Structure formats: structure tokens, C-alpha cells
C-alpha positions, -999 to +999 in steps of 0.1 A: +575+281-296+566+264-274+562+276-244+539+305-269+520+270-281+506+267-250+483+298-244+456+268-263+444+238-256+442+223-293+477+223-298+505+199-290+543+193-301+548+170-317+583+155-335+584+151-372+591+119-396+630+135-392+634+138-348+628+175-359+602+192-334+566+201-343+532+218-333+499+207-345+466+218-335+438+186-333+465+162-349+471+187-384+505+203-389+508+241-375+549+248-376+576+233-363+614+237-377+622+237-409+645+219-426+675+230-444+685+221-477+649+228-488+649+261-457+677+286-444+690+281-405+667+283-374+637+289-402+602+283-390+579+267-418+536+282-408+507+274-417+491+301-426+460+316-445+471+326-483+466+359-485+483+363-451+504+350-466+516+373-494+508+406-468+541+390-450+559+387-475+553+428-487+551+444-453+584+423-439+605+404-467+635+396-448+621+378-420+593+360-437+601+338-473+599+313-498+617+290-514+607+273-544+596+238-523+577+264-500+555+284-524+537+253-535+523+249-492+499+270-474+531+279-453+562+307-453+591+305-437+598+326-412+635+343-398+640+332-361+668+355-357+646+384-375+613+383-351+599+391-319+586+374-295+550+388-296+551+392-335+557+354-337+532+340-306+509+367-335+520+341-364+511+311-346+481+322-334+476+332-368+489+295-380+468+287-353+433+300-368+444+285-405+447+250-394+419+250-375+401+256-409+418+230-418+409+205-394+372+217-401+369+228-364+363+264-353+381+287-328+368+296-296 
């Protein structure tokens, strides 16, 4: 995840309050490891626009999912064992765009 994010100068690795790794864009959460028991093991939580989230859930429900806790947030959960590097890169690009909008910035 961190290697893929190095493609964007405005994305930086950080650590969440519980010590788990996250990616931030302009100091806003972009992606990070989900913490059980709110999610399955080996799950990434990624900021996403609601329309894109629904499309991902509809098209690849074996890879992407939500828990009751995560439904109220603009995120999608990703089973890392089910996603390849190229799809993860594309997903992180979508997460970056969503995070830039939240931060009031434009993609450059």
C-alpha cells in the first residue's frame, strides 16, 4: 500500500492512534488497515465516493464489503487477499481523489 502511494507527492504514510499504518492526503485519512473485530483480518479501509462504493460492492462483492460500523462513513473495506496490485493502485487513486475533495483541493 505504501509503495503504491509513493506515486503521489501529496500522500504520506502515517500511524493511527492504535499504531496501525494509514495513508493521509493533505492530513486527511485516505486508507489504512482495518482493525478487527470491526472488520475481517487482512482488510484495508479506503475513503471512497458513495457512487463508486456502491459500484464496487455491486460488481465485486467478494473483494469489497462493509460492516454495520463502516456503512455510515465514506469508505469501503477491501479483502487484500482478493485484490491484485493493479486494482489496488486504481482504488488508491480513487481514494486520493475522494480525499482531495474532502480536503478542498483538486487533483493535479
